[in-house]
N, C-alpha and C positions, 0 to 999 in steps of 0.2 A: 565706763568705769563705774563699778558698784561695790562699795565697801560696807560690810556689816560688822558691828562690834559685838563681841560676846565676852564681856568682862575684859580680861587682859589679852584676849585673842582677837586678832583682826582677820577677817575673811574677805578677800577681794576676788571678784569675777572679772576676768581679763580676756580681751580679744585683741591680740596683736601687741607689737612693741610699745606703742604709745601708751596703751592701757597699763602694761606691765611697769613701765618707767614711772608714770604718774602715780599709780597705786602704791608702789614700794616707796617712792619719795614721800608721799602724803602720810603713809603709815609710820615710817621711820621718823619723820619730823615730830610726830606726837611722842616718840620715845627718845628724843634727843638727850634727855637727862641721864639716860643709861650710858651714853658714850663718854669716853675720856675727855677731860678738859684740854689736855695736852695735845695739840695738833700734830706733834711729832710721834705720838704713840704708835706702836706697832699693831696694826689691824690685820688679823688673819682671817681670810675667807676660806672656809672648808666646804667645797661642793662635794657631790658624789660623782667621782670619776672612777668608779669601780672597774670599768672596761672602756673600750674605744668605740662603743656604739653611739651613734648620734642621738641627741636629746629627743629627736622626733620619733625614735623607736621607744621612748619612755624609759631609757636606760640610765641616762646621765643628766646632770643638772643643766638646764637650758641656758644657753649663752645670753639670752635676753634678760634673765634674772641676774646673772653675774654683772652684765653691763649696767643694769639699773642700780644695783647696789654700789658699784664703783663710782658711777656718776653722782650718786647722792653723797658718798664720802668725799669725793673731790670738791663738790659744791660747797661743803661746809669746812673745807680746809685741810683735810687729812692727806698726807703725802706718802706715808710709810705703809703701803698696802701690799700684802702678799697673798697669792692664791696658791693653796697647797692641798694635795691629797696623795694617798698611796694606793694605786690600783691593785687589783687582787693578785694573789700569789702566782697565778698562771702568767700574767703579763710581766710580773717582776722576774720570774724564772726565765722567761723568753727575752727579757731585756727590751720589751716593746715600749716605746715612748708614747704613752697615752696622751700626755699633755700636748705633744706635737700633733698627734693624729686628730685630736679634737679641736685643733687650732687655738688652743688656749695661749700658746706662746705668742701668736700674732695678736690676739686680743690684748694680752698684757703689754706688748710693745706699743700698741696703739694708745693705750691709756697710761703708759708710764708706770706700770706696777711690776712686781716680781712674781715668778712662779717657782714652786719647789715640789719636786717629787719626793714625798716622804720616805719612799723605799730606799732612797739613796742619800738622804740628808743626814747631817750629824745628829746623833741621838744621845739620849741619856737612859740608863736602865732604871726602871722603877718596879716596885713590888706590886703585882696584881693581886696576889694572895700568898699564902704560906708556901705553896708549891711552885708558883710561876712568877718569874721576873720577865718583864717585857721591855722592849726598846721603843721609846717614843721620841720623835724628833724634837730637838731643843727648841725650835721655833714654836711648837705647840705649847710647850711648858712655859716659855719666856714671853709669849705675846702679851700685849696689854689689853687686847679686846678680841674675842673670838666670835665670829659670825658664822653660824652653822647654816649651810645651804643644801639640805638634803632634798631628795626626790621622793615622791610617794610611789612606792612599788610594793607589790606582794613579794613574799620571800619564802622559799621552800623549807627553810628551817625556822626562821623567826616570825613567820606569818606576814608581817609587814616590816618594811625598812623605811624609817623616817629619821627623826632627830637623833635618838640614842644609838640606833644601829649604825648610823653614819659615822659615829666615832671610831668604829673598828678600822676605818681607813687611816686613822692616826697612828696605827701600829706599823712599825717598819718591817718590810720583807715578810719572811715566813712566820714572824711572831703573830701574825693574824690568825694562824691556825690554832694557836693556844686558846683563843676565845671560843672555838667551836667545841671544846670539851664540855662547856656549860654555858651556852649562849645567854640565857636569861641572867644568870648570876654574874657572868663576866662583863656583860654590857653595863650593868649597874655599877660594877667596880670601876670600869673605865669612866663612867659619868662622874664618880666620886673624885677621880684624879684630874679630869680635864675640865668639866663644867663650862660648856659654852655660854656666852653672855646673852645672845639673842638668836632666835631661830627664824629663818625665812625659808619656808618650804615651797619647793617648786611642784605645784600640782597642775601645771599647764597641760602637760601630756604625761599621764602616769603609765604604770604597767600593771597588768593583771595576769593571772594564771601562774605559770611556772617561772616566777621571778627569782632572783633579781636581774637575770640577763637573758633568759630564754622564754619570757612571757610575751604578751601581745600588748601593743600600745593602746591606751584608753584616753581619749581627749576629755579633759575635765575643765580646763580653763580657769584654774584656781591658783591663788597665792594665799598662803596662810602665814601669819606672823605672830609669834608669841615669845615670851621670855623664858618661862619654865618649860623645859623640854618634856617632862613627864606629862604635864597638862596638855601641851601642844600635841604630843603624840596620841594621847587619849582622845583629844578633840578630833584629830585627823582620822583615827581609827573609826570613830562613830560616823564621821563624814562620808567615808567610803564603804559603809555598810557592815562594819565589824563591831562587836562588843569589845571594849578594850581588854576585857578579861580573856579574850581569845588570843591576845598577843602575850606570849609567855613572860616577857620581861616586865610588862605593865601589870600583869597579875601578881608577879613576885613583888614588884614595887608596892602594890597595895597591901600585900601580906606583911611587908616590912614597915608599914606605916609611913611610906615616903610620899603618898598621894594625899594632899591636903583635902579635908572634907569639903572645903569651899569649892573644890574643883567639880564636885558632883552637880552643883547648881548650874555652873556654866555648861556642863554636858547636857543637862536637862533642857536648857534653852535652845539647843541645836536641834532643829526640826528638818533642816535640809539634809538630804541623803542621796549619795550616789551608790553604785554597787560595783565593787571590783570582784572578779571571779577569784575564788580561793585558790591558793597555790597547789593544794592537793588534787585539784581537778585541772589537769593540764589541757587547756582548750586548744592546743595545737594537735 
């Protein structure tokens, strides 16, 4: 286990379940003040379950990360924990149970937590912009604490999918398609509505090439933890060989003054670099 601190960002190098569990526990212990004092608070875990491909393909959030987070939460007394996501519209249309296929239901039963498929959950309608209203599951809006558990993957439209792109899974059913009219702008609008409290990025096995589902796995062995999703995404982009301005929603965030100037200092400190194949070059 090797953890390096970059301001408010923690970067852990992990090899196996013990490293993952110990690293996440140690990092979250330092951020204990961010968690609710009420142990009955509703804690929502939002992984990336965009499809039913195993995490070893680099497609979905690794079960080792989810287990480590639940174990930490249980160890400090939280009982009301929900794992939720809304798989992509193809799986929704075909009524494929991604949570069951990925064995998340069995994991939840073992640890005594709940699962929710956002595509079929009770929702509330919110205004995304003047033209679009979207349905967001009530549990997303009513939770007391939101833990974002994205995967590092290249993306053929957004360039990279990490913290903010992971929020698209919080839209119910076909409403996800509305985001694709203007991915950069709509991702930032979703962020304004949802605002996750902490980001724990699964970089154990990423995906490169034609992501988010047809790329090739890339073993990285990383866990990245941050609070600010814009900073965390910018950090991760540089970590995997992208200038954050190559990621359209991060470039737009900078243009709108949403990226704190102090972030640049943290990005300058990062000298470690991996290299993910860009999505426009399909390595298949």
